[in-house]
C-alpha positions in Angstrom: 0.5 3.3 -6.2 3.7 3.7 -4.4 4.5 0.1 -3.8 5.3 -3.2 -5.2 7.6 -3.1 -8.2 10.3 -4.6 -6.1 8.7 -3.3 -2.9 10.2 0.1 -2.2 10.8 -0.7 1.5 12.5 -4.0 1.2 15.8 -5.6 0.6 14.4 -7.9 -2.1 14.6 -6.9 -5.8 12.0 -7.2 -8.5 12.0 -7.7 -12.2 13.4 -5.2 -14.7 11.3 -3.3 -17.1 11.9 -1.3 -20.3 13.9 1.9 -20.1 11.8 4.8 -21.2 10.2 8.1 -20.3 12.5 10.2 -18.0 16.2 11.0 -18.7 18.3 11.5 -15.5 21.7 13.2 -15.8 25.1 11.7 -14.9 26.9 13.1 -11.9 29.1 12.0 -9.0 28.1 12.1 -5.3 29.2 10.9 -2.0 28.3 8.0 0.4 28.7 9.0 4.0 32.2 8.3 5.2 33.6 7.5 1.7 36.4 9.5 0.1 35.5 11.4 -3.1 37.7 9.2 -5.4 35.5 6.2 -4.5 32.2 7.8 -5.3 31.9 6.6 -8.9 32.2 3.0 -7.8 29.9 3.0 -4.8 26.9 5.1 -5.7 24.3 5.4 -8.5 23.4 9.0 -7.9 21.5 11.1 -5.4 18.5 13.2 -4.6 19.2 15.9 -2.0 21.1 14.3 0.9 20.2 10.7 -0.1 22.7 8.6 -2.1 21.4 5.7 -4.2 23.4 2.6 -3.3 21.7 -0.1 -5.4 18.6 -0.8 -7.4 16.2 -3.1 -5.6 13.7 -3.5 -8.4 11.4 -1.8 -10.9 7.7 -1.7 -11.4 4.9 0.0 -13.2 5.3 3.3 -11.3 9.1 3.6 -11.1 12.3 2.3 -9.8 13.2 1.4 -6.2 16.6 2.0 -4.6 18.3 1.2 -1.4 19.8 4.5 -0.2 21.8 6.2 2.5 21.4 9.6 4.1 24.7 11.6 4.0 23.4 13.5 7.0 23.3 10.7 9.5 24.1 7.4 7.6 20.5 6.1 7.9 19.7 3.4 5.4 16.4 4.2 3.6 14.5 3.0 0.5 13.5 5.5 -2.2 10.9 5.0 -4.9 11.6 7.3 -7.8 8.4 7.9 -9.7 7.4 9.9 -12.7 4.4 12.2 -12.3 4.2 13.9 -15.7 4.8 17.4 -14.4 1.2 17.7 -13.1 1.9 17.6 -9.3 2.1 21.3 -8.2 1.8 20.7 -4.5 1.8 24.4 -3.5 -1.5 24.7 -5.4 -3.0 21.7 -3.5 -3.3 22.3 0.2 -5.3 19.1 0.7 -2.5 17.0 -0.8 0.1 18.7 1.4 -2.1 18.1 4.5 -2.5 14.4 3.7 1.2 13.9 3.1 2.0 15.7 6.4 -0.4 13.3 8.2 1.2 10.3 6.6 4.7 11.4 7.6 3.5 11.6 11.3 2.0 8.1 11.4 4.3 6.0 13.6 3.5 2.4 14.4 5.7 -0.7 14.4 3.4 -2.5 11.9 3.6 0.3 9.3 6.4 1.2 6.9 7.1 4.8 7.9 7.2 7.6 5.4 10.3 9.8 5.9 10.2 12.4 3.1 8.6 13.3 -0.2 11.0 15.1 -2.6 9.7 16.6 -5.8 12.0 17.3 -8.8 10.2 19.6 -11.1 12.9 19.5 -13.8 12.7 15.7 -14.4 9.1 15.5 -13.2 9.9 12.8 -10.7 8.7 12.2 -7.2 11.0 10.5 -4.7 9.3 8.7 -1.9 11.8 8.2 1.0 10.7 5.3 3.2 11.8 3.2 6.1 14.0 0.4 4.8 12.8 -3.1 5.8 15.3 -5.9 5.6 13.2 -8.7 4.1 10.4 -8.7 1.6 6.7 -9.3 1.0 5.2 -12.2 2.9 4.0 -13.5 -0.5 4.6 -12.0 -3.9 1.8 -11.4 -6.4 3.6 -13.4 -9.0 3.8 -16.4 -6.6 0.0 -16.5 -6.5 -0.4 -16.1 -10.2 2.1 -18.9 -10.9 0.8 -21.2 -8.2 4.2 -21.3 -6.3 3.0 -19.7 -3.0 3.4 -22.0 0.0 0.8 -22.3 2.7 1.9 -21.5 6.3 1.1 -23.2 9.6 -1.8 -21.7 11.5 0.3 -20.7 14.5 2.6 -18.7 12.3 -0.2 -17.1 10.4 -1.9 -16.1 13.7 1.2 -14.1 14.6 1.3 -12.3 11.3 -2.5 -11.6 11.3 -2.3 -10.1 14.8 0.2 -7.6 13.5 -1.9 -6.8 10.5 -4.9 -6.2 12.8 -2.8 -3.9 15.0 -1.6 -2.0 12.0 -5.1 -1.6 10.7 -6.4 -0.5 14.1 -3.9 2.3 14.2 -4.6 3.4 10.6 -8.4 3.3 11.0 -8.1 5.1 14.4 -6.4 8.0 12.5 -8.9 7.9 9.6 -6.5 6.2 7.1 -8.2 3.7 4.8 -5.6 1.6 3.2 -7.7 0.2 0.3 -5.1 -2.3 -1.0 -4.4 -4.8 1.8 -2.9 -8.0 0.3 0.1 -10.3 1.0 2.5 -8.4 -1.3 1.8 -5.2 0.6 2.8 -6.8 3.9 6.6 -6.8 4.4 8.2 -9.3 6.8 11.3 -8.0 8.5 13.5 -11.1 8.6 15.6 -9.7 11.4 12.9 -8.8 13.9 9.9 -10.9 12.7 7.8 -7.7 12.5 5.2 -7.5 9.8 4.8 -4.1 8.3 2.0 -2.7 6.1 3.3 -0.8 3.1 2.1 0.8 -0.1 -0.3 3.7 0.7 -0.6 4.7 -2.9 -4.3 4.4 -3.1 -5.1 5.1 0.6 -7.7 7.6 1.5 -8.1 9.8 4.6 -11.6 10.1 6.1 -12.6 13.6 7.1 -15.6 15.7 8.1 -15.5 17.5 4.8 -15.8 14.2 2.9 -18.4 12.8 5.2 -20.8 15.7 4.5 -21.0 14.7 0.8 -22.6 11.3 1.2 -24.8 10.0 4.0 -22.9 11.6 6.8 -20.4 8.8 7.2 -16.7 9.2 7.9 -15.2 6.3 5.9 -17.0 6.3 2.6 -14.9 5.8 -0.5 -15.5 5.0 -4.1 -15.4 1.3 -4.5 -15.1 0.8 -8.2 -11.7 2.0 -8.9 -8.6 1.3 -6.9 -7.0 -1.6 -5.1 -6.4 -5.1 -6.3 -9.2 -6.9 -8.0 -8.8 -10.3 -6.3 -9.0 -8.6 -2.9 -11.9 -6.2 -3.6 -15.0 -6.5 -1.4 -18.3 -7.6 -2.9 -19.9 -4.2 -2.3 -17.3 -2.7 -4.6 -18.8 -4.8 -7.4 -22.5 -5.0 -6.5 -25.1 -2.4 -6.1 -27.2 -4.4 -3.6 -24.6 -4.2 -0.8 -23.0 -0.9 -1.7 -24.1 2.1 0.4 -25.2 4.0 -2.7 -23.9 5.6 -5.9 -22.8 9.1 -6.8 -21.5 10.4 -10.1 -21.8 6.9 -11.4 -19.5 5.4 -8.7 -20.4 2.9 -6.0 -20.0 4.2 -2.5 -18.7 1.7 0.1 -17.3 1.8 3.7 -13.5 1.8 3.6 -12.9 0.2 7.0 -15.1 -2.8 6.1 -13.4 -3.1 2.7 -10.0 -3.3 4.5 -11.3 -6.1 6.7 -12.5 -8.0 3.7 -9.1 -7.7 2.1 -7.5 -8.8 5.4 -9.7 -11.9 5.4 -8.7 -12.7 1.8 -5.1 -12.3 3.0 -5.6 -14.5 6.0 -7.0 -17.3 3.7 -4.1 -16.9 1.3 -1.5 -17.2 4.0 -3.2 -20.4 5.3 -3.8 -22.0 2.0 -1.2 -20.6 -0.5 -4.1 -19.8 -2.8 -6.5 -16.9 -3.4 -10.1 -17.4 -2.1 -11.5 -16.0 -5.3 -10.3 -16.3 -8.9 -7.7 -18.5 -10.6 -4.7 -17.8 -12.7 -6.7 -17.7 -15.9 -9.8 -16.0 -14.5 -11.2 -12.9 -16.3 -12.2 -9.8 -14.3 -15.9 -10.8 -14.9 -15.3 -14.2 -13.5 -13.6 -12.8 -10.4 -16.5 -10.5 -9.8 -19.0 -13.4 -10.2 -17.1 -15.4 -7.6 -16.7 -12.6 -5.1 -20.3 -11.5 -5.3 -22.2 -14.7 -5.9 -20.2 -17.7 -4.7 -20.5 -18.9 -1.1 -17.4 -19.3 1.1 -17.6 -23.1 1.3 -13.9 -23.3 0.5 -13.2 -22.2 4.1 -14.7 -25.4 5.4 -12.1 -27.4 3.4 -9.1 -25.7 5.2 -7.3 -27.8 7.7 -7.4 -25.2 10.5 -9.0 -24.9 13.9 -12.7 -24.1 14.2 -11.8 -20.8 15.9 -9.7 -19.8 13.0 -12.5 -20.8 10.6 -14.9 -18.5 12.5 -12.5 -15.5 12.0 -12.3 -16.3 8.3 -16.0 -16.5 7.8 -16.6 -13.3 9.7 -14.0 -11.4 7.7 -15.4 -12.7 4.4 -19.0 -11.9 5.3 -20.5 -10.5 2.1 -22.7 -8.0 4.0 -20.4 -5.2 5.2 -22.8 -4.4 8.1 -22.3 -8.0 9.5 -18.6 -8.2 8.7 -15.9 -8.4 11.4 -14.5 -5.2 12.7 -11.1 -4.5 14.2 -12.7 -4.5 17.7 -14.4 -7.9 17.0 -11.2 -9.4 15.8 -9.2 -8.3 18.8 -11.9 -9.8 21.1 -11.9 -13.1 19.4 -10.3 -16.1 21.2 -8.4 -17.2 18.2 -6.2 -14.1 18.2 -6.0 -13.9 22.0 -5.4 -10.2 22.0 -8.1 -8.9 24.3 -6.3 -9.2 27.7 -2.8 -8.6 26.6 -1.5 -5.0 26.9 1.0 -5.5 24.1 -1.8 -5.9 21.6 -3.4 -2.6 22.4 -2.6 0.9 21.3 -0.6 3.1 23.7 -1.9 6.5 24.7 0.7 8.1 22.5 -0.6 6.1 19.5 -4.2 7.1 20.2 -3.4 10.8 20.4 -4.9 12.7 17.5 -2.5 13.7 14.8 -2.7 17.5 14.4 -1.0 19.3 11.5 0.1 22.9 11.7 0.1 25.0 8.6 3.9 25.0 8.7 4.0 21.2 8.7 1.6 21.0 5.8 3.4 23.6 3.7 6.7 21.8 4.4 5.5 18.3 3.8 7.0 18.1 0.3 10.6 19.3 -0.3 12.2 20.0 -3.6 15.4 18.7 -5.1 17.2 17.4 -8.2 17.5 13.7 -9.0 20.9 12.9 -10.4 22.0 9.5 -11.6 25.2 8.2 -13.2 23.8 6.2 -16.1 21.3 6.8 -18.9 18.6 4.4 -17.8 15.2 5.9 -17.8 12.2 5.6 -15.5 8.9 4.3 -16.7 5.2 4.1 -16.0 5.1 1.1 -18.2 3.3 -2.2 -18.0 3.0 -4.4 -14.9 5.1 -7.4 -14.4 1.9 -9.4 -14.5 -1.1 -8.7 -16.7 -3.2 -11.3 -14.9 -6.8 -10.2 -14.1 -6.4 -11.2 -10.5 -4.1 -8.3 -9.9 -5.4 -5.6 -12.2 -7.4 -2.6 -11.1 -10.5 -1.6 -12.9 -10.3 0.7 -15.9 -11.6 3.9 -14.2 -9.8 6.4 -12.0 -9.4 6.7 -8.2 -10.0 10.3 -7.8 -13.5 11.7 -7.4 -15.1 14.9 -6.2 -13.2 15.0 -3.0 -15.0 12.0 -1.3 -12.2 9.7 -2.2 -8.8 11.5 -2.3 -6.2 8.8 -2.5 -2.7 9.5 -1.1 -0.6 11.1 -3.9 -3.7 11.5 -6.1 -2.5 15.0 -6.9 0.6 13.6 -8.4 -1.1 11.4 -10.9 -4.3 13.4 -11.2 -6.3 10.2 -11.2 -5.5 6.5 -11.1 -5.4 6.2 -14.9 -6.7 3.2 -16.7 -3.2 1.8 -17.3 -2.4 1.9 -13.6 -1.2 -1.4 -12.3 -1.4 -3.0 -8.9 2.3 -3.6 -9.4 
């Protein structure tokens, strides 16, 4: 997963982790507009034209930096990740195509991907992203520790509208996020915009994939990736899954995203998770998601209209669950008749990738840092079951090709939602 670990696209830092794995060399470099004799005091290193300005945080998949482009002075965020030397993109046209598509996605409610730089010598991947001044709307650790605060309904409505608009754009272009949760929603404290981040386990629907199972265009493996506490019931339970192949449950990705959005909506309104507690085991979370009724929604002090949206998003049968179109038409959100809540013609236009764009979607460079700290794929900041993925991998036979799956091979068992 690209994100959390200090959230790569934010100005908020995260916790530190042990220094191990990849040595990066000492060097000097330049921040745009600064004289050479100041370089040692102002930057931490560089990759290609990007100077590392400060560390924002660390997580299970690497270290996050605020950075600046020497080319035009643009402030960016870079996540430096180790990939073990397995990611040979030139041998994986599918991965190149997916990255090219992700780089062309452009919506105010998404954190935009700017560049992907691979360093073969240190086996690091550098994800250059739009920098968002702010942080997650709620951190995972706040939910585990019980310190998250509930928000007023009118405020949550504004955020949820933006989440729905971001999901509409992603789903329109065949991108299934697969890990919607509050910590993957960044709130720009300057503009008030909510931005969806962390596409590390996202999947692209395609005709090739749809031919493999039941002729559908958004089928994904439900068992493996994403955050346990936000996983849809069909991902756990055979009776509501579409089917199974190679031992994995097959589910609809768009419906699973809506379920996770519903869990997120409840969390923002209540300051709590709808399913699971701080000491819940994975089995107990599964039992609650699959078996328990959603009576907890009735106890919320919200309008009846808001309650209807929650109940429809948390419908256990994916065939009866809310869709983006249903949500946009619902009176609580008030989006149906307002032009600003609808995609523009430019946003609707299909994303077409040329062979040149695909082959050039990943650039190559050398990561240089000024100190001996190492990167890590170490343990998560929280070992709580609520935020652990399952023990199996994300990658399958092509049906479910997560973004950057070629880098990690598969989402290994020690992969963390942080």
